[in-house]
Structures are given as structure tokens and as C-alpha cells.
mmCIF file of the protein (N, C-alpha, C, O) and its ligand, coordinates in Angstrom:
data_MODEL
# 
_entry.id   MODEL 
# 
loop_
_entity.id 
_entity.type 
_entity.pdbx_number_of_molecules 
1 polymer     1 
2 non-polymer 1 
# 
_entity_poly.entity_id                      1 
_entity_poly.type                           'polypeptide(L)' 
_entity_poly.nstd_linkage                   no 
_entity_poly.nstd_monomer                   no 
_entity_poly.pdbx_seq_one_letter_code       MDYTKGAKGQAVQCLHCGTEIPQVPGVGRVRRYCRPSHGLAWRTRMRSAGWL 
_entity_poly.pdbx_seq_one_letter_code_can   MDYTKGAKGQAVQCLHCGTEIPQVPGVGRVRRYCRPSHGLAWRTRMRSAGWL 
_entity_poly.pdbx_strand_id                 A 
# 
loop_
_entity_poly_seq.entity_id 
_entity_poly_seq.num 
_entity_poly_seq.mon_id 
_entity_poly_seq.hetero 
1 1  MET n 
1 2  ASP n 
1 3  TYR n 
1 4  THR n 
1 5  LYS n 
1 6  GLY n 
1 7  ALA n 
1 8  LYS n 
1 9  GLY n 
1 10 GLN n 
1 11 ALA n 
1 12 VAL n 
1 13 GLN n 
1 14 CYS n 
1 15 LEU n 
1 16 HIS n 
1 17 CYS n 
1 18 GLY n 
1 19 THR n 
1 20 GLU n 
1 21 ILE n 
1 22 PRO n 
1 23 GLN n 
1 24 VAL n 
1 25 PRO n 
1 26 GLY n 
1 27 VAL n 
1 28 GLY n 
1 29 ARG n 
1 30 VAL n 
1 31 ARG n 
1 32 ARG n 
1 33 TYR n 
1 34 CYS n 
1 35 ARG n 
1 36 PRO n 
1 37 SER n 
1 38 HIS n 
1 39 GLY n 
1 40 LEU n 
1 41 ALA n 
1 42 TRP n 
1 43 ARG n 
1 44 THR n 
1 45 ARG n 
1 46 MET n 
1 47 ARG n 
1 48 SER n 
1 49 ALA n 
1 50 GLY n 
1 51 TRP n 
1 52 LEU n 
# 
loop_
_struct_asym.id 
_struct_asym.entity_id 
A 1 
B 2 
# 
loop_
_chem_comp.id 
_chem_comp.type 
_chem_comp.mon_nstd_flag 
ALA 'L-peptide linking' y 
ARG 'L-peptide linking' y 
ASP 'L-peptide linking' y 
CYS 'L-peptide linking' y 
GLN 'L-peptide linking' y 
GLU 'L-peptide linking' y 
GLY 'peptide linking'   y 
HIS 'L-peptide linking' y 
ILE 'L-peptide linking' y 
LEU 'L-peptide linking' y 
LYS 'L-peptide linking' y 
MET 'L-peptide linking' y 
PRO 'L-peptide linking' y 
SER 'L-peptide linking' y 
THR 'L-peptide linking' y 
TRP 'L-peptide linking' y 
TYR 'L-peptide linking' y 
VAL 'L-peptide linking' y 
ZN  non-polymer         . 
# 
_pdbx_entity_nonpoly.entity_id   2 
_pdbx_entity_nonpoly.name        ? 
_pdbx_entity_nonpoly.comp_id     ZN 
# 
_pdbx_nonpoly_scheme.asym_id         B 
_pdbx_nonpoly_scheme.entity_id       2 
_pdbx_nonpoly_scheme.mon_id          ZN 
_pdbx_nonpoly_scheme.ndb_seq_num     1 
_pdbx_nonpoly_scheme.pdb_seq_num     101 
_pdbx_nonpoly_scheme.auth_seq_num    101 
_pdbx_nonpoly_scheme.pdb_mon_id      ZN 
_pdbx_nonpoly_scheme.auth_mon_id     ZN 
_pdbx_nonpoly_scheme.pdb_strand_id   A 
_pdbx_nonpoly_scheme.pdb_ins_code    . 
# 
loop_
_atom_site.group_PDB 
_atom_site.id 
_atom_site.type_symbol 
_atom_site.label_atom_id 
_atom_site.label_alt_id 
_atom_site.label_comp_id 
_atom_site.label_asym_id 
_atom_site.label_entity_id 
_atom_site.label_seq_id 
_atom_site.pdbx_PDB_ins_code 
_atom_site.Cartn_x 
_atom_site.Cartn_y 
_atom_site.Cartn_z 
_atom_site.occupancy 
_atom_site.B_iso_or_equiv 
_atom_site.pdbx_formal_charge 
_atom_site.auth_seq_id 
_atom_site.auth_comp_id 
_atom_site.auth_asym_id 
_atom_site.auth_atom_id 
_atom_site.pdbx_PDB_model_num 
ATOM   1   N  N  . MET A 1 1  ? 216.211 -122.189 68.809 1.00 0.00 ? 1   MET A N  1 
ATOM   2   C  CA . MET A 1 1  ? 216.585 -123.440 69.462 1.00 0.00 ? 1   MET A CA 1 
ATOM   3   C  C  . MET A 1 1  ? 215.699 -124.574 68.967 1.00 0.00 ? 1   MET A C  1 
ATOM   4   O  O  . MET A 1 1  ? 214.479 -124.427 68.889 1.00 0.00 ? 1   MET A O  1 
ATOM   5   N  N  . ASP A 1 2  ? 216.300 -125.683 68.640 1.00 0.00 ? 2   ASP A N  1 
ATOM   6   C  CA . ASP A 1 2  ? 215.542 -126.812 68.118 1.00 0.00 ? 2   ASP A CA 1 
ATOM   7   C  C  . ASP A 1 2  ? 215.164 -127.763 69.244 1.00 0.00 ? 2   ASP A C  1 
ATOM   8   O  O  . ASP A 1 2  ? 216.001 -128.528 69.724 1.00 0.00 ? 2   ASP A O  1 
ATOM   9   N  N  . TYR A 1 3  ? 213.931 -127.718 69.656 1.00 0.00 ? 3   TYR A N  1 
ATOM   10  C  CA . TYR A 1 3  ? 213.524 -128.541 70.781 1.00 0.00 ? 3   TYR A CA 1 
ATOM   11  C  C  . TYR A 1 3  ? 213.307 -130.002 70.402 1.00 0.00 ? 3   TYR A C  1 
ATOM   12  O  O  . TYR A 1 3  ? 213.105 -130.850 71.270 1.00 0.00 ? 3   TYR A O  1 
ATOM   13  N  N  . THR A 1 4  ? 213.349 -130.294 69.095 1.00 0.00 ? 4   THR A N  1 
ATOM   14  C  CA . THR A 1 4  ? 213.126 -131.685 68.691 1.00 0.00 ? 4   THR A CA 1 
ATOM   15  C  C  . THR A 1 4  ? 214.361 -132.541 68.912 1.00 0.00 ? 4   THR A C  1 
ATOM   16  O  O  . THR A 1 4  ? 214.251 -133.765 68.980 1.00 0.00 ? 4   THR A O  1 
ATOM   17  N  N  . LYS A 1 5  ? 215.534 -131.929 69.024 1.00 0.00 ? 5   LYS A N  1 
ATOM   18  C  CA . LYS A 1 5  ? 216.729 -132.737 69.227 1.00 0.00 ? 5   LYS A CA 1 
ATOM   19  C  C  . LYS A 1 5  ? 217.840 -131.980 69.977 1.00 0.00 ? 5   LYS A C  1 
ATOM   20  O  O  . LYS A 1 5  ? 218.579 -132.573 70.764 1.00 0.00 ? 5   LYS A O  1 
ATOM   21  N  N  . GLY A 1 6  ? 217.950 -130.672 69.727 1.00 0.00 ? 6   GLY A N  1 
ATOM   22  C  CA . GLY A 1 6  ? 219.053 -129.864 70.217 1.00 0.00 ? 6   GLY A CA 1 
ATOM   23  C  C  . GLY A 1 6  ? 219.608 -130.185 71.603 1.00 0.00 ? 6   GLY A C  1 
ATOM   24  O  O  . GLY A 1 6  ? 220.784 -130.522 71.737 1.00 0.00 ? 6   GLY A O  1 
ATOM   25  N  N  . ALA A 1 7  ? 218.783 -130.084 72.614 1.00 0.00 ? 7   ALA A N  1 
ATOM   26  C  CA . ALA A 1 7  ? 219.293 -130.180 73.981 1.00 0.00 ? 7   ALA A CA 1 
ATOM   27  C  C  . ALA A 1 7  ? 219.513 -131.621 74.428 1.00 0.00 ? 7   ALA A C  1 
ATOM   28  O  O  . ALA A 1 7  ? 220.143 -131.878 75.453 1.00 0.00 ? 7   ALA A O  1 
ATOM   29  N  N  . LYS A 1 8  ? 218.983 -132.551 73.644 1.00 0.00 ? 8   LYS A N  1 
ATOM   30  C  CA . LYS A 1 8  ? 219.126 -133.938 74.060 1.00 0.00 ? 8   LYS A CA 1 
ATOM   31  C  C  . LYS A 1 8  ? 220.501 -134.489 73.698 1.00 0.00 ? 8   LYS A C  1 
ATOM   32  O  O  . LYS A 1 8  ? 221.161 -133.990 72.787 1.00 0.00 ? 8   LYS A O  1 
ATOM   33  N  N  . GLY A 1 9  ? 220.914 -135.504 74.408 1.00 0.00 ? 9   GLY A N  1 
ATOM   34  C  CA . GLY A 1 9  ? 222.209 -136.102 74.151 1.00 0.00 ? 9   GLY A CA 1 
ATOM   35  C  C  . GLY A 1 9  ? 223.326 -135.475 74.978 1.00 0.00 ? 9   GLY A C  1 
ATOM   36  O  O  . GLY A 1 9  ? 224.476 -135.911 74.915 1.00 0.00 ? 9   GLY A O  1 
ATOM   37  N  N  . GLN A 1 10 ? 222.986 -134.467 75.741 1.00 0.00 ? 10  GLN A N  1 
ATOM   38  C  CA . GLN A 1 10 ? 223.985 -133.891 76.626 1.00 0.00 ? 10  GLN A CA 1 
ATOM   39  C  C  . GLN A 1 10 ? 223.449 -133.908 78.052 1.00 0.00 ? 10  GLN A C  1 
ATOM   40  O  O  . GLN A 1 10 ? 222.241 -133.957 78.285 1.00 0.00 ? 10  GLN A O  1 
ATOM   41  N  N  . ALA A 1 11 ? 224.375 -133.865 78.988 1.00 0.00 ? 11  ALA A N  1 
ATOM   42  C  CA . ALA A 1 11 ? 223.979 -133.964 80.376 1.00 0.00 ? 11  ALA A CA 1 
ATOM   43  C  C  . ALA A 1 11 ? 223.123 -132.760 80.779 1.00 0.00 ? 11  ALA A C  1 
ATOM   44  O  O  . ALA A 1 11 ? 223.435 -131.610 80.471 1.00 0.00 ? 11  ALA A O  1 
ATOM   45  N  N  . VAL A 1 12 ? 222.056 -133.068 81.466 1.00 0.00 ? 12  VAL A N  1 
ATOM   46  C  CA . VAL A 1 12 ? 221.170 -132.028 81.980 1.00 0.00 ? 12  VAL A CA 1 
ATOM   47  C  C  . VAL A 1 12 ? 221.141 -132.135 83.487 1.00 0.00 ? 12  VAL A C  1 
ATOM   48  O  O  . VAL A 1 12 ? 221.002 -133.221 84.049 1.00 0.00 ? 12  VAL A O  1 
ATOM   49  N  N  . GLN A 1 13 ? 221.274 -130.988 84.131 1.00 0.00 ? 13  GLN A N  1 
ATOM   50  C  CA . GLN A 1 13 ? 221.240 -130.987 85.583 1.00 0.00 ? 13  GLN A CA 1 
ATOM   51  C  C  . GLN A 1 13 ? 219.964 -130.360 86.091 1.00 0.00 ? 13  GLN A C  1 
ATOM   52  O  O  . GLN A 1 13 ? 219.457 -129.390 85.529 1.00 0.00 ? 13  GLN A O  1 
ATOM   53  N  N  . CYS A 1 14 ? 219.453 -130.933 87.168 1.00 0.00 ? 14  CYS A N  1 
ATOM   54  C  CA . CYS A 1 14 ? 218.236 -130.391 87.798 1.00 0.00 ? 14  CYS A CA 1 
ATOM   55  C  C  . CYS A 1 14 ? 218.474 -128.923 88.143 1.00 0.00 ? 14  CYS A C  1 
ATOM   56  O  O  . CYS A 1 14 ? 219.477 -128.575 88.765 1.00 0.00 ? 14  CYS A O  1 
ATOM   57  N  N  . LEU A 1 15 ? 217.541 -128.070 87.733 1.00 0.00 ? 15  LEU A N  1 
ATOM   58  C  CA . LEU A 1 15 ? 217.684 -126.651 87.998 1.00 0.00 ? 15  LEU A CA 1 
ATOM   59  C  C  . LEU A 1 15 ? 217.549 -126.327 89.480 1.00 0.00 ? 15  LEU A C  1 
ATOM   60  O  O  . LEU A 1 15 ? 217.944 -125.259 89.947 1.00 0.00 ? 15  LEU A O  1 
ATOM   61  N  N  . HIS A 1 16 ? 216.982 -127.280 90.195 1.00 0.00 ? 16  HIS A N  1 
ATOM   62  C  CA . HIS A 1 16 ? 216.737 -127.000 91.621 1.00 0.00 ? 16  HIS A CA 1 
ATOM   63  C  C  . HIS A 1 16 ? 217.900 -127.481 92.500 1.00 0.00 ? 16  HIS A C  1 
ATOM   64  O  O  . HIS A 1 16 ? 218.358 -126.749 93.377 1.00 0.00 ? 16  HIS A O  1 
ATOM   65  N  N  . CYS A 1 17 ? 218.373 -128.706 92.266 1.00 0.00 ? 17  CYS A N  1 
ATOM   66  C  CA . CYS A 1 17 ? 219.372 -129.270 93.184 1.00 0.00 ? 17  CYS A CA 1 
ATOM   67  C  C  . CYS A 1 17 ? 220.679 -129.631 92.469 1.00 0.00 ? 17  CYS A C  1 
ATOM   68  O  O  . CYS A 1 17 ? 221.669 -129.950 93.128 1.00 0.00 ? 17  CYS A O  1 
ATOM   69  N  N  . GLY A 1 18 ? 220.696 -129.585 91.103 1.00 0.00 ? 18  GLY A N  1 
ATOM   70  C  CA . GLY A 1 18 ? 221.937 -129.824 90.388 1.00 0.00 ? 18  GLY A CA 1 
ATOM   71  C  C  . GLY A 1 18 ? 222.246 -131.301 90.116 1.00 0.00 ? 18  GLY A C  1 
ATOM   72  O  O  . GLY A 1 18 ? 223.305 -131.619 89.575 1.00 0.00 ? 18  GLY A O  1 
ATOM   73  N  N  . THR A 1 19 ? 221.343 -132.194 90.482 1.00 0.00 ? 19  THR A N  1 
ATOM   74  C  CA . THR A 1 19 ? 221.543 -133.606 90.203 1.00 0.00 ? 19  THR A CA 1 
ATOM   75  C  C  . THR A 1 19 ? 221.497 -133.860 88.707 1.00 0.00 ? 19  THR A C  1 
ATOM   76  O  O  . THR A 1 19 ? 220.626 -133.334 88.014 1.00 0.00 ? 19  THR A O  1 
ATOM   77  N  N  . GLU A 1 20 ? 222.427 -134.662 88.203 1.00 0.00 ? 20  GLU A N  1 
ATOM   78  C  CA . GLU A 1 20 ? 222.433 -134.968 86.780 1.00 0.00 ? 20  GLU A CA 1 
ATOM   79  C  C  . GLU A 1 20 ? 221.259 -135.878 86.427 1.00 0.00 ? 20  GLU A C  1 
ATOM   80  O  O  . GLU A 1 20 ? 221.000 -136.875 87.101 1.00 0.00 ? 20  GLU A O  1 
ATOM   81  N  N  . ILE A 1 21 ? 220.555 -135.512 85.353 1.00 0.00 ? 21  ILE A N  1 
ATOM   82  C  CA . ILE A 1 21 ? 219.337 -136.235 84.976 1.00 0.00 ? 21  ILE A CA 1 
ATOM   83  C  C  . ILE A 1 21 ? 219.599 -137.011 83.694 1.00 0.00 ? 21  ILE A C  1 
ATOM   84  O  O  . ILE A 1 21 ? 219.941 -136.407 82.677 1.00 0.00 ? 21  ILE A O  1 
ATOM   85  N  N  . PRO A 1 22 ? 219.446 -138.341 83.713 1.00 0.00 ? 22  PRO A N  1 
ATOM   86  C  CA . PRO A 1 22 ? 219.579 -139.114 82.494 1.00 0.00 ? 22  PRO A CA 1 
ATOM   87  C  C  . PRO A 1 22 ? 218.435 -138.827 81.541 1.00 0.00 ? 22  PRO A C  1 
ATOM   88  O  O  . PRO A 1 22 ? 217.270 -138.903 81.930 1.00 0.00 ? 22  PRO A O  1 
ATOM   89  N  N  . GLN A 1 23 ? 218.757 -138.494 80.281 1.00 0.00 ? 23  GLN A N  1 
ATOM   90  C  CA . GLN A 1 23 ? 217.723 -138.191 79.306 1.00 0.00 ? 23  GLN A CA 1 
ATOM   91  C  C  . GLN A 1 23 ? 217.396 -139.431 78.477 1.00 0.00 ? 23  GLN A C  1 
ATOM   92  O  O  . GLN A 1 23 ? 218.275 -140.245 78.195 1.00 0.00 ? 23  GLN A O  1 
ATOM   93  N  N  . VAL A 1 24 ? 216.146 -139.570 78.093 1.00 0.00 ? 24  VAL A N  1 
ATOM   94  C  CA . VAL A 1 24 ? 215.745 -140.674 77.236 1.00 0.00 ? 24  VAL A CA 1 
ATOM   95  C  C  . VAL A 1 24 ? 215.611 -140.147 75.812 1.00 0.00 ? 24  VAL A C  1 
ATOM   96  O  O  . VAL A 1 24 ? 214.666 -139.416 75.515 1.00 0.00 ? 24  VAL A O  1 
ATOM   97  N  N  . PRO A 1 25 ? 216.543 -140.505 74.925 1.00 0.00 ? 25  PRO A N  1 
ATOM   98  C  CA . PRO A 1 25 ? 216.542 -139.953 73.568 1.00 0.00 ? 25  PRO A CA 1 
ATOM   99  C  C  . PRO A 1 25 ? 215.247 -140.257 72.810 1.00 0.00 ? 25  PRO A C  1 
ATOM   100 O  O  . PRO A 1 25 ? 214.780 -141.396 72.794 1.00 0.00 ? 25  PRO A O  1 
ATOM   101 N  N  . GLY A 1 26 ? 214.679 -139.235 72.189 1.00 0.00 ? 26  GLY A N  1 
ATOM   102 C  CA . GLY A 1 26 ? 213.563 -139.440 71.277 1.00 0.00 ? 26  GLY A CA 1 
ATOM   103 C  C  . GLY A 1 26 ? 212.217 -139.557 71.962 1.00 0.00 ? 26  GLY A C  1 
ATOM   104 O  O  . GLY A 1 26 ? 211.198 -139.647 71.277 1.00 0.00 ? 26  GLY A O  1 
ATOM   105 N  N  . VAL A 1 27 ? 212.170 -139.561 73.262 1.00 0.00 ? 27  VAL A N  1 
ATOM   106 C  CA . VAL A 1 27 ? 210.899 -139.707 73.943 1.00 0.00 ? 27  VAL A CA 1 
ATOM   107 C  C  . VAL A 1 27 ? 210.595 -138.454 74.774 1.00 0.00 ? 27  VAL A C  1 
ATOM   108 O  O  . VAL A 1 27 ? 211.329 -138.107 75.699 1.00 0.00 ? 27  VAL A O  1 
ATOM   109 N  N  . GLY A 1 28 ? 209.507 -137.798 74.420 1.00 0.00 ? 28  GLY A N  1 
ATOM   110 C  CA . GLY A 1 28 ? 209.057 -136.655 75.221 1.00 0.00 ? 28  GLY A CA 1 
ATOM   111 C  C  . GLY A 1 28 ? 210.011 -135.480 75.162 1.00 0.00 ? 28  GLY A C  1 
ATOM   112 O  O  . GLY A 1 28 ? 210.822 -135.352 74.245 1.00 0.00 ? 28  GLY A O  1 
ATOM   113 N  N  . ARG A 1 29 ? 209.892 -134.630 76.162 1.00 0.00 ? 29  ARG A N  1 
ATOM   114 C  CA . ARG A 1 29 ? 210.699 -133.423 76.203 1.00 0.00 ? 29  ARG A CA 1 
ATOM   115 C  C  . ARG A 1 29 ? 211.916 -133.614 77.103 1.00 0.00 ? 29  ARG A C  1 
ATOM   116 O  O  . ARG A 1 29 ? 212.022 -134.593 77.841 1.00 0.00 ? 29  ARG A O  1 
ATOM   117 N  N  . VAL A 1 30 ? 212.825 -132.654 77.019 1.00 0.00 ? 30  VAL A N  1 
ATOM   118 C  CA . VAL A 1 30 ? 213.995 -132.654 77.894 1.00 0.00 ? 30  VAL A CA 1 
ATOM   119 C  C  . VAL A 1 30 ? 213.534 -132.456 79.338 1.00 0.00 ? 30  VAL A C  1 
ATOM   120 O  O  . VAL A 1 30 ? 212.760 -131.553 79.655 1.00 0.00 ? 30  VAL A O  1 
ATOM   121 N  N  . ARG A 1 31 ? 214.029 -133.315 80.172 1.00 0.00 ? 31  ARG A N  1 
ATOM   122 C  CA . ARG A 1 31 ? 213.693 -133.178 81.584 1.00 0.00 ? 31  ARG A CA 1 
ATOM   123 C  C  . ARG A 1 31 ? 214.673 -132.215 82.234 1.00 0.00 ? 31  ARG A C  1 
ATOM   124 O  O  . ARG A 1 31 ? 215.884 -132.331 82.044 1.00 0.00 ? 31  ARG A O  1 
ATOM   125 N  N  . ARG A 1 32 ? 214.159 -131.277 82.989 1.00 0.00 ? 32  ARG A N  1 
ATOM   126 C  CA . ARG A 1 32 ? 215.015 -130.271 83.611 1.00 0.00 ? 32  ARG A CA 1 
ATOM   127 C  C  . ARG A 1 32 ? 215.063 -130.405 85.124 1.00 0.00 ? 32  ARG A C  1 
ATOM   128 O  O  . ARG A 1 32 ? 215.846 -129.726 85.789 1.00 0.00 ? 32  ARG A O  1 
ATOM   129 N  N  . TYR A 1 33 ? 214.230 -131.274 85.662 1.00 0.00 ? 33  TYR A N  1 
ATOM   130 C  CA . TYR A 1 33 ? 214.221 -131.471 87.116 1.00 0.00 ? 33  TYR A CA 1 
ATOM   131 C  C  . TYR A 1 33 ? 214.296 -132.969 87.403 1.00 0.00 ? 33  TYR A C  1 
ATOM   132 O  O  . TYR A 1 33 ? 213.728 -133.777 86.669 1.00 0.00 ? 33  TYR A O  1 
ATOM   133 N  N  . CYS A 1 34 ? 215.002 -133.333 88.474 1.00 0.00 ? 34  CYS A N  1 
ATOM   134 C  CA . CYS A 1 34 ? 215.176 -134.736 88.795 1.00 0.00 ? 34  CYS A CA 1 
ATOM   135 C  C  . CYS A 1 34 ? 213.852 -135.352 89.272 1.00 0.00 ? 34  CYS A C  1 
ATOM   136 O  O  . CYS A 1 34 ? 213.652 -136.562 89.172 1.00 0.00 ? 34  CYS A O  1 
ATOM   137 N  N  . ARG A 1 35 ? 212.973 -134.522 89.780 1.00 0.00 ? 35  ARG A N  1 
ATOM   138 C  CA . ARG A 1 35 ? 211.676 -134.998 90.218 1.00 0.00 ? 35  ARG A CA 1 
ATOM   139 C  C  . ARG A 1 35 ? 210.677 -133.857 90.143 1.00 0.00 ? 35  ARG A C  1 
ATOM   140 O  O  . ARG A 1 35 ? 211.048 -132.692 90.280 1.00 0.00 ? 35  ARG A O  1 
ATOM   141 N  N  . PRO A 1 36 ? 209.386 -134.194 89.923 1.00 0.00 ? 36  PRO A N  1 
ATOM   142 C  CA . PRO A 1 36 ? 208.379 -133.132 89.734 1.00 0.00 ? 36  PRO A CA 1 
ATOM   143 C  C  . PRO A 1 36 ? 208.344 -132.133 90.876 1.00 0.00 ? 36  PRO A C  1 
ATOM   144 O  O  . PRO A 1 36 ? 208.087 -130.949 90.657 1.00 0.00 ? 36  PRO A O  1 
ATOM   145 N  N  . SER A 1 37 ? 208.597 -132.593 92.080 1.00 0.00 ? 37  SER A N  1 
ATOM   146 C  CA . SER A 1 37 ? 208.546 -131.681 93.227 1.00 0.00 ? 37  SER A CA 1 
ATOM   147 C  C  . SER A 1 37 ? 209.620 -130.595 93.129 1.00 0.00 ? 37  SER A C  1 
ATOM   148 O  O  . SER A 1 37 ? 209.440 -129.482 93.625 1.00 0.00 ? 37  SER A O  1 
ATOM   149 N  N  . HIS A 1 38 ? 210.745 -130.935 92.480 1.00 0.00 ? 38  HIS A N  1 
ATOM   150 C  CA . HIS A 1 38 ? 211.792 -129.936 92.327 1.00 0.00 ? 38  HIS A CA 1 
ATOM   151 C  C  . HIS A 1 38 ? 211.417 -128.899 91.284 1.00 0.00 ? 38  HIS A C  1 
ATOM   152 O  O  . HIS A 1 38 ? 211.780 -127.730 91.414 1.00 0.00 ? 38  HIS A O  1 
ATOM   153 N  N  . GLY A 1 39 ? 210.689 -129.314 90.244 1.00 0.00 ? 39  GLY A N  1 
ATOM   154 C  CA . GLY A 1 39 ? 210.175 -128.359 89.280 1.00 0.00 ? 39  GLY A CA 1 
ATOM   155 C  C  . GLY A 1 39 ? 209.205 -127.398 89.952 1.00 0.00 ? 39  GLY A C  1 
ATOM   156 O  O  . GLY A 1 39 ? 209.204 -126.196 89.688 1.00 0.00 ? 39  GLY A O  1 
ATOM   157 N  N  . LEU A 1 40 ? 208.388 -127.957 90.817 1.00 0.00 ? 40  LEU A N  1 
ATOM   158 C  CA . LEU A 1 40 ? 207.418 -127.152 91.539 1.00 0.00 ? 40  LEU A CA 1 
ATOM   159 C  C  . LEU A 1 40 ? 208.130 -126.170 92.460 1.00 0.00 ? 40  LEU A C  1 
ATOM   160 O  O  . LEU A 1 40 ? 207.774 -124.994 92.527 1.00 0.00 ? 40  LEU A O  1 
ATOM   161 N  N  . ALA A 1 41 ? 209.143 -126.669 93.171 1.00 0.00 ? 41  ALA A N  1 
ATOM   162 C  CA . ALA A 1 41 ? 209.898 -125.808 94.105 1.00 0.00 ? 41  ALA A CA 1 
ATOM   163 C  C  . ALA A 1 41 ? 210.610 -124.694 93.351 1.00 0.00 ? 41  ALA A C  1 
ATOM   164 O  O  . ALA A 1 41 ? 210.670 -123.561 93.828 1.00 0.00 ? 41  ALA A O  1 
ATOM   165 N  N  . TRP A 1 42 ? 211.151 -125.010 92.173 1.00 0.00 ? 42  TRP A N  1 
ATOM   166 C  CA . TRP A 1 42 ? 211.848 -124.018 91.370 1.00 0.00 ? 42  TRP A CA 1 
ATOM   167 C  C  . TRP A 1 42 ? 210.904 -122.904 90.922 1.00 0.00 ? 42  TRP A C  1 
ATOM   168 O  O  . TRP A 1 42 ? 211.223 -121.718 91.012 1.00 0.00 ? 42  TRP A O  1 
ATOM   169 N  N  . ARG A 1 43 ? 209.725 -123.323 90.433 1.00 0.00 ? 43  ARG A N  1 
ATOM   170 C  CA . ARG A 1 43 ? 208.764 -122.334 89.980 1.00 0.00 ? 43  ARG A CA 1 
ATOM   171 C  C  . ARG A 1 43 ? 208.281 -121.455 91.121 1.00 0.00 ? 43  ARG A C  1 
ATOM   172 O  O  . ARG A 1 43 ? 208.082 -120.251 90.964 1.00 0.00 ? 43  ARG A O  1 
ATOM   173 N  N  . THR A 1 44 ? 208.099 -122.087 92.270 1.00 0.00 ? 44  THR A N  1 
ATOM   174 C  CA . THR A 1 44 ? 207.680 -121.320 93.459 1.00 0.00 ? 44  THR A CA 1 
ATOM   175 C  C  . THR A 1 44 ? 208.745 -120.305 93.837 1.00 0.00 ? 44  THR A C  1 
ATOM   176 O  O  . THR A 1 44 ? 208.440 -119.171 94.207 1.00 0.00 ? 44  THR A O  1 
ATOM   177 N  N  . ARG A 1 45 ? 210.001 -120.730 93.738 1.00 0.00 ? 45  ARG A N  1 
ATOM   178 C  CA . ARG A 1 45 ? 211.103 -119.835 94.076 1.00 0.00 ? 45  ARG A CA 1 
ATOM   179 C  C  . ARG A 1 45 ? 211.202 -118.662 93.085 1.00 0.00 ? 45  ARG A C  1 
ATOM   180 O  O  . ARG A 1 45 ? 211.422 -117.515 93.476 1.00 0.00 ? 45  ARG A O  1 
ATOM   181 N  N  . MET A 1 46 ? 211.034 -118.984 91.791 1.00 0.00 ? 46  MET A N  1 
ATOM   182 C  CA . MET A 1 46 ? 211.079 -117.941 90.771 1.00 0.00 ? 46  MET A CA 1 
ATOM   183 C  C  . MET A 1 46 ? 209.961 -116.925 91.018 1.00 0.00 ? 46  MET A C  1 
ATOM   184 O  O  . MET A 1 46 ? 210.160 -115.715 90.910 1.00 0.00 ? 46  MET A O  1 
ATOM   185 N  N  . ARG A 1 47 ? 208.782 -117.453 91.354 1.00 0.00 ? 47  ARG A N  1 
ATOM   186 C  CA . ARG A 1 47 ? 207.643 -116.570 91.542 1.00 0.00 ? 47  ARG A CA 1 
ATOM   187 C  C  . ARG A 1 47 ? 207.877 -115.649 92.756 1.00 0.00 ? 47  ARG A C  1 
ATOM   188 O  O  . ARG A 1 47 ? 207.578 -114.455 92.714 1.00 0.00 ? 47  ARG A O  1 
ATOM   189 N  N  . SER A 1 48 ? 208.414 -116.229 93.824 1.00 0.00 ? 48  SER A N  1 
ATOM   190 C  CA . SER A 1 48 ? 208.624 -115.436 95.041 1.00 0.00 ? 48  SER A CA 1 
ATOM   191 C  C  . SER A 1 48 ? 209.741 -114.416 94.835 1.00 0.00 ? 48  SER A C  1 
ATOM   192 O  O  . SER A 1 48 ? 209.812 -113.404 95.533 1.00 0.00 ? 48  SER A O  1 
ATOM   193 N  N  . ALA A 1 49 ? 210.639 -114.707 93.835 1.00 0.00 ? 49  ALA A N  1 
ATOM   194 C  CA . ALA A 1 49 ? 211.741 -113.795 93.543 1.00 0.00 ? 49  ALA A CA 1 
ATOM   195 C  C  . ALA A 1 49 ? 211.299 -112.689 92.574 1.00 0.00 ? 49  ALA A C  1 
ATOM   196 O  O  . ALA A 1 49 ? 212.071 -111.781 92.264 1.00 0.00 ? 49  ALA A O  1 
ATOM   197 N  N  . GLY A 1 50 ? 210.053 -112.776 92.101 1.00 0.00 ? 50  GLY A N  1 
ATOM   198 C  CA . GLY A 1 50 ? 209.524 -111.739 91.230 1.00 0.00 ? 50  GLY A CA 1 
ATOM   199 C  C  . GLY A 1 50 ? 209.705 -112.011 89.748 1.00 0.00 ? 50  GLY A C  1 
ATOM   200 O  O  . GLY A 1 50 ? 209.555 -111.098 88.936 1.00 0.00 ? 50  GLY A O  1 
ATOM   201 N  N  . TRP A 1 51 ? 210.029 -113.259 89.368 1.00 0.00 ? 51  TRP A N  1 
ATOM   202 C  CA . TRP A 1 51 ? 210.232 -113.574 87.972 1.00 0.00 ? 51  TRP A CA 1 
ATOM   203 C  C  . TRP A 1 51 ? 208.898 -113.776 87.229 1.00 0.00 ? 51  TRP A C  1 
ATOM   204 O  O  . TRP A 1 51 ? 208.836 -113.601 86.012 1.00 0.00 ? 51  TRP A O  1 
ATOM   205 N  N  . LEU A 1 52 ? 207.873 -114.130 87.931 1.00 0.00 ? 52  LEU A N  1 
ATOM   206 C  CA . LEU A 1 52 ? 206.597 -114.367 87.261 1.00 0.00 ? 52  LEU A CA 1 
ATOM   207 C  C  . LEU A 1 52 ? 205.517 -113.402 87.775 1.00 0.00 ? 52  LEU A C  1 
ATOM   208 O  O  . LEU A 1 52 ? 204.374 -113.456 87.321 1.00 0.00 ? 52  LEU A O  1 
HETATM 209 ZN ZN . ZN  B 2 .  ? 216.405 -131.920 91.820 1.00 0.00 2 101 ZN  A ZN 1 
# 
């Protein structure tokens, strides 16, 4: 997978709540959560489910 461009340019939805996240082309990484707290909540959920 090419992280330098691949996933950008297409709609990304928050892994936690499903909200569509506008991506900023060429700047930083692909955002996968609409807000940092949702990323935190997702990781906490994965950990409690035994993924980590
Ligand atoms: Zn979210």
C-alpha cells in the first residue's frame, strides 16, 4: 500500500462513528477519525476486545 498518495482523494469515514472526514491532499497522513477522542475510543475498544 502506498501511504504517500494511495488512500487520499477518496472519502474516509471515521472508524469510530462513521462520519465522513474531509482529507487535505498532500498534507500529513490520512485521517481516520473525525476527532482525536474517537481515535482514542477506538483503540480502547480494540484493546478491550483483545486486539492488542
Ligand atoms: Zn468519529
